[in-house]
C-alpha positions in Angstrom: 0.0 0.0 0.0 0.9 3.6 -0.5 1.4 6.0 2.4 0.7 9.7 1.8 0.8 12.8 3.9 -2.9 12.5 4.5 -2.4 9.0 6.0 -0.3 10.4 8.8 -2.2 11.6 11.9 -1.5 14.8 13.7 0.2 12.9 16.6 2.5 10.9 14.3 0.3 7.9 14.0 -0.9 6.0 11.0 -4.4 5.9 9.6 -5.0 2.9 7.3 -8.6 3.8 6.4 -8.0 5.3 2.9 -4.7 3.8 1.7 -4.1 3.7 -2.0 -2.9 0.6 -3.8 0.6 0.5 -5.2 1.5 -0.4 -8.8 3.5 -3.7 -9.0 6.5 -2.1 -10.7 7.7 -0.3 -7.5 11.1 -1.6 -6.5 12.0 -2.7 -3.0 13.9 0.6 -2.6 10.6 2.4 -2.1 9.3 0.1 0.6 9.7 1.2 4.2 11.8 -0.8 6.6 11.2 -1.1 10.4 12.4 2.1 12.1 12.3 4.2 9.0 10.9 7.7 9.5 9.0 9.7 6.9 8.7 13.5 7.0 6.2 15.7 5.1 8.2 18.1 2.9 5.6 20.5 1.6 2.3 22.2 2.2 0.3 22.8 5.3 1.4 19.4 6.7 5.2 20.1 6.4 7.0 18.7 9.4 4.5 15.9 10.1 6.3 12.6 10.8 5.6 8.9 11.0 7.8 6.1 12.3 7.2 2.9 10.3 6.6 -0.4 12.1 6.3 -3.7 10.3 3.0 -4.3 12.1 1.6 -1.6 9.8 2.1 -3.9 6.8 4.1 -3.3 3.6 4.1 0.4 2.8 5.6 2.5 -0.1 6.2 6.1 0.7 4.8 8.9 -1.5 6.7 11.6 -3.4 5.8 14.3 -1.0 7.4 12.4 1.9 11.1 12.3 2.7 12.5 9.0 4.2 15.0 9.1 7.0 17.0 5.9 7.9 18.6 6.5 11.3 22.1 5.1 11.7 21.5 2.5 14.5 25.0 2.9 15.7 24.4 6.5 16.6 20.7 7.2 16.6 17.7 5.1 17.7 14.4 5.5 15.7 12.3 5.7 18.8 14.3 8.6 20.2 14.2 10.5 16.9 10.4 9.9 16.6 10.0 11.3 20.1 12.0 14.4 19.3 9.9 15.1 16.2 7.0 15.8 18.5 8.6 18.4 20.6 8.0 22.1 20.6 11.7 22.7 19.7 11.3 20.7 16.6 8.1 22.5 15.5 9.7 25.9 16.1 12.5 24.8 13.8 10.0 23.7 11.2 8.1 27.0 11.3 11.3 28.9 11.0 12.8 26.8 8.1 9.6 26.2 6.1 8.8 29.9 5.5 9.1 30.8 1.8 7.1 32.3 -1.0 4.2 30.1 -2.1 3.7 26.8 -0.2 5.7 26.2 2.9 8.3 23.4 2.5 11.5 21.8 3.7 13.6 19.7 1.4 15.8 16.8 2.2 19.0 18.8 2.5 17.3 21.2 4.9 16.0 18.4 7.1 19.5 17.0 7.2 20.5 20.2 9.0 18.0 19.7 11.8 19.9 20.2 15.1 19.3 17.1 17.3 20.3 16.7 21.0 22.3 13.4 21.0 22.7 11.5 24.2 24.5 8.1 24.3 22.6 5.2 22.9 21.7 3.7 26.3 20.1 7.0 27.3 18.3 7.3 24.0 16.9 3.9 24.6 15.8 4.8 28.1 14.2 8.0 27.0 12.3 6.3 24.1 11.1 3.5 26.5 9.9 6.0 29.1 7.9 8.0 26.5 6.7 4.9 24.8 5.2 3.7 28.1 3.3 6.9 28.4 2.1 6.6 24.9 0.9 3.1 25.7 -1.0 4.5 28.7 -2.6 7.2 26.5 -3.6 4.6 23.9 -5.2 2.4 26.5 -7.1 5.4 28.0 -8.3 6.4 24.5 -9.5 2.9 23.9 -11.3 2.8 27.2 -12.9 6.2 26.6 -14.1 5.1 23.2 -15.6 1.9 24.7 -17.3 3.8 27.5 -18.8 6.2 24.9 -20.1 3.4 22.9 -21.7 1.8 26.0 -23.2 5.2 27.0 -24.7 5.5 23.5 -26.2 2.1 23.7 -27.6 2.7 27.2 -29.2 6.0 26.0 -30.8 4.2 23.1 -32.3 1.6 25.4 -33.4 3.8 28.3 -34.6 6.8 26.3 -36.8 4.7 24.1 -38.4 2.5 26.8 -36.8 -0.7 25.3 -35.2 -1.3 28.6 -36.9 -0.3 31.9 -35.1 0.4 35.2 -36.2 -1.8 38.2 -39.3 -0.6 40.0 -40.9 1.1 37.0 -43.7 -0.2 34.8 -46.7 1.1 32.9 -47.0 2.6 29.4 -44.9 5.5 28.2 -46.6 8.5 26.8 -46.2 10.6 23.6 -46.0 14.4 24.1 -45.2 17.5 22.1 -42.1 19.3 23.2 -44.2 22.3 24.2 -45.9 20.1 26.7 -42.5 19.4 28.4 -41.1 22.9 28.5 -41.7 26.6 27.7 -39.8 27.1 24.5 -38.1 30.5 24.2 -36.0 32.1 21.5 -33.0 34.4 21.6 -31.9 37.7 20.1 -29.0 40.0 19.7 -28.9 43.6 21.0 -27.6 46.2 18.5 -23.8 45.8 18.3 -23.4 49.5 17.5 -24.8 50.6 20.9 -21.9 50.1 23.4 -24.2 50.5 26.5 -26.0 47.3 25.5 -22.8 45.2 26.0 -20.2 44.1 28.6 -22.7 44.0 31.4 -23.3 41.2 33.8 -25.8 39.1 31.9 -24.3 36.1 30.1 -25.1 36.0 26.3 -24.6 32.7 24.7 -23.7 32.0 21.0 -23.4 28.5 19.4 -19.6 28.8 19.8 -20.1 28.8 23.6 -21.8 25.5 23.3 -19.5 23.8 20.8 -16.4 24.7 22.8 -17.8 22.7 25.6 -16.8 19.7 23.6 -19.9 17.7 24.5 -19.9 18.9 28.1 -23.2 19.0 29.8 -23.1 22.2 31.7 -22.8 25.8 30.5 -21.0 27.8 33.2 -20.1 31.0 31.4 -20.2 32.8 28.0 -17.6 34.7 26.0 -19.8 37.9 25.9 -22.2 39.6 28.3 -25.0 42.1 27.8 -26.6 44.8 30.0 -30.1 45.0 31.3 -30.7 47.8 28.8 -29.4 45.5 26.0 -31.8 42.8 27.2 -34.8 45.1 27.2 -34.0 46.5 23.8 -33.7 43.2 22.0 -35.7 40.0 21.4 -33.3 38.2 23.8 -35.0 36.6 26.8 -33.5 35.7 30.2 -33.5 31.9 30.5 -33.7 30.7 34.1 -31.0 28.5 35.5 -31.4 24.8 35.0 -33.0 25.1 31.6 -31.7 23.5 28.4 -30.3 25.8 25.7 -30.2 24.2 22.2 -28.7 25.4 19.0 -31.3 25.7 16.2 -29.5 27.4 13.3 -26.7 26.0 11.1 -25.5 23.8 14.0 -28.5 21.9 15.0 -29.3 20.2 18.3 -26.2 20.9 20.4 -27.4 21.2 24.0 -26.3 22.3 27.4 -27.9 22.9 30.8 -27.2 26.5 32.0 -26.3 26.6 35.6 -27.2 30.3 36.0 -29.6 32.6 34.2 -28.5 33.3 30.6 -29.6 34.9 27.4 -28.8 33.5 23.9 -28.6 34.9 20.4 -31.2 34.0 17.7 -29.4 30.7 16.8 -31.1 29.0 19.8 -34.4 27.5 20.9 -34.3 27.2 24.7 -36.4 24.9 27.0 -37.6 26.0 30.4 -38.9 22.7 31.8 -42.3 22.5 33.4 -42.6 21.1 37.0 -43.3 17.6 35.8 -40.2 17.5 33.5 -36.8 16.5 34.8 -34.3 18.9 33.2 -31.5 16.3 33.0 -33.8 13.8 31.3 -34.9 16.5 28.9 -31.2 17.2 28.1 -30.5 13.6 27.3 -33.8 13.2 25.4 -33.0 16.2 23.1 -29.6 14.7 22.4 -31.2 11.7 20.9 -33.4 13.7 18.6 -30.8 15.4 16.4 -31.6 13.3 13.3 -35.3 14.1 13.7 -34.5 17.8 14.1 -32.4 17.8 11.0 -35.4 16.4 9.0 -37.4 19.4 10.1 -34.8 21.5 8.3 -35.1 19.5 5.0 -35.3 21.6 1.9 -34.0 24.7 3.6 -31.0 26.5 2.1 -30.0 27.7 5.6 -30.5 25.0 8.3 -32.8 26.3 11.0 -35.6 24.9 13.1 -38.6 27.2 13.7 -40.2 27.5 17.1 -43.6 26.3 15.8 -42.0 23.2 14.2 -40.1 22.4 17.4 -43.1 23.0 19.6 -45.1 20.4 17.7 -42.3 17.8 17.6 -43.4 14.6 19.4 -41.3 12.5 21.7 -41.8 9.3 23.7 -41.2 9.5 27.4 -42.1 8.0 30.8 -45.4 9.1 32.3 -43.8 9.8 35.7 -41.1 12.3 36.6 -39.6 9.7 39.0 -38.7 7.5 36.1 -37.3 10.4 34.1 -35.1 11.3 37.0 -33.9 7.7 37.5 -33.0 7.4 33.8 -31.2 10.7 33.9 -29.2 9.6 37.0 -27.9 6.5 35.3 -26.7 8.6 32.3 -25.3 11.3 34.5 -23.3 8.7 36.5 -21.9 7.5 33.2 -21.0 11.0 32.2 -19.2 11.5 35.4 -17.1 8.4 34.8 -16.3 9.5 31.3 -15.3 13.0 32.5 -12.9 11.4 35.0 -11.3 9.3 32.4 -10.9 12.2 30.0 -9.4 14.3 32.8 -6.9 11.5 33.5 -6.0 11.3 29.8 -5.5 15.1 29.7 -3.3 15.0 32.8 -1.3 12.2 31.2 -0.8 14.2 28.0 0.5 17.1 30.1 2.8 14.7 31.9 4.2 13.5 28.6 4.8 17.1 27.4 6.7 17.8 30.6 8.7 14.6 30.2 9.6 15.4 26.6 10.7 18.9 27.6 12.9 17.5 30.4 14.3 14.3 28.7 14.7 15.5 25.1 16.7 18.6 26.1 19.0 17.0 28.6 17.6 18.9 31.5 16.8 15.6 33.2 19.1 12.6 32.5 18.0 8.9 32.8 21.4 7.2 32.5 
């Protein structure tokens, strides 16, 4: 198979999903050997690197890649591969790739890359230490992916009534969304009137939701408006513990606001009625994205109208107690996922710190 720049991931991994086949006439000289390193030499990806392992299968490197064969008597592939992920390396790439037209670094220029060179035993120790952290990160990534799949399956079972929690029985009911919550829209005060802005009232845009990265709770917003801005626009103050949902361009991204908030017009917001559990409503809305997208069918600019959304029907438990129980199960899973993601993030920071210490000689292992 043929490995191209696009087959190398941002972290130096290898993505086999869209590999191209190789013509039979390629000679053995173009096939990668164990420990070879390829470097992107042109374009926006210049500097990206990949260390070949035989477990990736036979690979031929493409023309926009430069192959490096480390001299094993002086330089270990694992050590080089680690250095090619450091900030020092990327600063060198940025400095040396600047030119008119496309950025690029040719083979002769790569050959001049300054490389800290400890003795081979120390190179081996450094590569092993960083490889152990990489293995931990890979295992955490795999565990997180598995937990997400389980969460999705549990949501599908519990939020459709296919699986019932112990102690609950009876038929589920069908209701319109406007029977579950008061649906409110948003608005934007005039941006040319300075006294409408930079007050103490949070004003949410879709970007504030997407930057949560799937997080459940909205704690703050990038911009705030004043009371005068609120009263001179179509924005509405949404009480705490409501669900804010994007309804224009980006459809169906949700969060629970933990304090009163306003939104721009790219939202439809749900203020739950007394018999609706807000956490259950949050999870229920998450499962309806496909249905919401169908409401936008035929529109040049994707948007859900308030009337359409109000009439949208959902299937749910007839009691708030069952709603709350379902939401608690899913919330517990979210807490577990968040803990794993936090551990992964801390491990990534640990690795960055180790690289800074070990690959600059500040900390010696041998």
